[in-house]
Structures are given as C-alpha cells and as structure tokens.
N, C-alpha and C positions, 0 to 999 in steps of 0.2 A: 504494500500500500504506500503510495506516494502522496504526501501532504505538502501544502504550500501556504506561505504567508502572503496575503495580498493586501493592497491598500484599501482602507475603508474609512468612511466618516464614522466617528465613535463619540457618543455622548455618555458621560458618566454623571448620574444624578443621585443626589442624596435627599432623603426626606427627614428633616430635623424633628426630634421628639418622638421618633419611631418606638424606641424602647419604652417610653412612658405610655404610649398608646397601647402597646401590647400588655403591659402590666395592668393598666386601668381596665381593659376589657376582661382580663383573666380573673380579676378580683371582684369585678362589679356583678351584682346579682341581676342587673338589667341586661337587655339585649346588647351584644357587642357592637357599639356604634362605630368605633374606629375600624373594625374589621370590614364592615360594609363599605365605608368610604374608600379604604385602601384597595379593596377588591374591585370596586367600581372603577377606580383610577386605572387599575391593571387591565380590566376589560376594555375600557375606553382606549387605552394605548394600543391594544391588539387591533381594535377596529380601525384606528387611524392609520396604522401601518399595513393593514391587511391587503391594501390595493397594490402594494409594492413587493414583488416577489424577491427583491434583492435586499429587503430590510429585515432586521431581526430585533427581537426584544428579549432581554434576559433580566430577571429580577431575583435578588437574593437579599433577605433581611430588608434593611432600609435603603439598599442600593439598587438602582435601575440602570441598565445599559441598553441604549439604542444604538444600533449599528447598521450601516448600509455600504455596499460595495462602492468604491470611489467612482464618481461620475459628476463632474462639475455641473453639468446640465440638470442633475437631480438634486443638487444641494438645496435649492430654494424650497422644493417640496419637502425635503427631509426636515429642514428647520421649521417650516410652517406646521408640520404635524406635531413637532415638539412644542411649538408656541400654543397651538390649540389645546394640547394636553395640559400644559402648565396653567393655562387660563382656567380650564375645566376643574383642575384639582383645587385651585384657589377658591373658586366658587363653592367647592365642597368643604372649604375651611382648612385646606392643607397647603403648606409652603414647601418649596424645594429650592435647591441650589445645585449648580453643576458646572461642568466644563465640556466643551466640544472641540475636537481636533481631528486630525486624520493621521493614518500611518498603518504599519503592518498589523494585521489582525487575522485571527483564525477562530472559527466557531463551528463546531460539529458535534452532534450527539450530546449536547449540553456540556461540552468541554470547550473552554475558552483559553486561548493563549494569545496575548495581545499587548504589544508595545503602545498602541494607540489608546487602549483603555487605561494603561498606567499613566500616560501623559494627560489624559482627560481627568483622571482622578487627582493628579497633582494640581491642575487648574482649580478643580472644585475645592480641594483642601487648603490651598494656599492663597487663592485669589478671589474666589466667589464671595465668601464671608457673608454676604447678604442674600436674600431670596432672589437670586438671579442666576442665569445660565450663561456663562461667558464663552465666547468664541475665541479660539487661539489666534494670536497675531499671524502665525504662519498660514492658517487657513484663510484669514481675511486677505492677506497679501496675495495668495494664490487665486482666490475666487473673485476678488473685486475687479471684475472686467465687465464690460458691457453694462447691462442693467442689473447685474447681480447685487449691487450695493443698494438697490431700492427694496431689498427684502426687509422683513420686520426686525430690524436691528436698531439699537440705540447706543450711543456712546456717552459714558459718564465722565465726570471731571477727573477721575483717577486714571483715565485712559482705557478702561475696560469697555469692551463692546459686547453687549449681551442681547439676548432675544427680548424683543419689546412685547411682552405678553399683555400689556395694558394699552396697546395701540388703539386708535379710534375705532369704536364699535357702535352698534345700534344703541339707542337710548335704553332699551330694556336690558341689554347686556351690561351697559355702564352701571345701571341701577343695581343689578345683581352683584357686580364686582364691588361696588361701593359698600353694599350691605355686608358682603363677605369680609372686606377689609375692616369695617367697623366692628364686626363680630370678633374677628381675630384680635383687634386692638383691645376691646373690652375684656376679652378672656385672658389677656396677658398683662393687665395693669399691675399685678403684683408679682410678675415674673422677675427673675434675676436681671441685672443690668445688661448682661450680654444678650439676652433675649430682647429686652427693651430696645437696644440699639438696632436690632434687625427690624423690629416693628416700626420704629421711627423712620428707617430707610424706606420701608414699604409705603408708609404714609406720605412721605415726601415725593416718592415716585408717583403715587396716586394723585397728589395735588398737581403735579406737572402734567400728567397724561389725561386724567379724568376731570380736572378742574374742581376737585374736592378741596376741603379746607381742614385737613387733619392735623396740620403741623402743630407740634407742641414745643414749648420752650424746653431746652435741655436742663435748665436749672430753675430753682425757685428760691425765694428768700426764706431764711429760717426766722420765724417769728418767736421772739423770746417773751416769756411771761412776765 
C-alpha cells in the first residue's frame, strides 16, 4: 500500500468551555442541553460540507478539523461554509476560535497525519485568543488574487485576518445574532477576567459589524464608604 501526503486547506477549531459543558450535562438531572447544541453544530457542519466530495470533517473532544484538498478556486466556498457554521453555533450560544492554513495532510480511515493541522493548531493556540478564526498570512498571500480578497474576511488592528462571521445579514439574522451575543454576555458577567476579555472583544466586534451598543468600560471607580 502506497500512501501520500498532499496539500490541503486545514482549519483547526476549538470550542472554549467544552469541559465545563460536559461536566454540567453529566451532573444535571435535567435534559443535557449542551449535548444537543454541540451535536446540532456537528450535524450542521456535515450538511455544509456534504456538497463537496473533497472536504472532510473530523471532531474529537473540543477540537474540530475541517479539511479540503488544495484548490485555490475552492477556497472561497471552503471559508464560506466555515463562516456559516461559526455564525450558526453563535446563535446557539457557542463560541469558537481557530486557525486556517494549508500544507501537507493525510486523512484515511479516521487516521490523520498532518503538518497543516499542526500549523493551524499553532495559529489557534497562539494567535486567535478571541472568538475568531484566523487565516494564515501564507494562505492570504497565496490566495489574494483576482476577486479572492472580496471573501468574508476582516482585518483587525493587530494585523490578524479572520473570517467575518458577523458580516451584513438580513434584519432577522442580525436580531438573532444580537440576542445571542446579549445572552452570552449576560451569562458571563461573573466569569473570570480572561473570559470577560473575550466577551468584550465579541461585543466590540458586534458594535462594529451589527451596529449594536454593547461596549462596556474596562474599569470603574471604587466607591469608598
């Protein structure tokens, strides 16, 4: 048997808070609400990529890997499917962060061997930080020809280019996204500062893209008695 490593687009995506969701559902006497949300997200991902015979989905624990054989002409569709998926899980109350790049990749019979996945994981773990999926600079440089740069991407002040999952949508979709972000914000008001930082980023992103007014001051005066 001869196996080969071929170039693929690979996205490595992490869902923060996964462990807490599992623990919560396992000890709760009620219906496992997180299980339903996460499984729905998984099914939706399968649906989005089912039209492309060259695309694959692998999920383990809180990590999701989307991959597709390398074809610049197909990059826009690959990123758009991820954008739709990220928006859908946000409406379900779930956040994610990740990295997307390209490189040598092998997947067969549930066995993965991938330099591209390692590189995408490094982007997720060292650069994403906030609920955003960052595209590697190498992929941007390679793909940014013709009208490819008109894809749903956005550049932040820190130079990161990520999938614009809050791009202009219908009024109904904007309302659903706004409600979801408000719900996530309310649910995390007493969370640790590291989580609060991510929520503030999401609120600022929403203010910029959806015209909301979530922005909160980073500090407040201490009132002495």
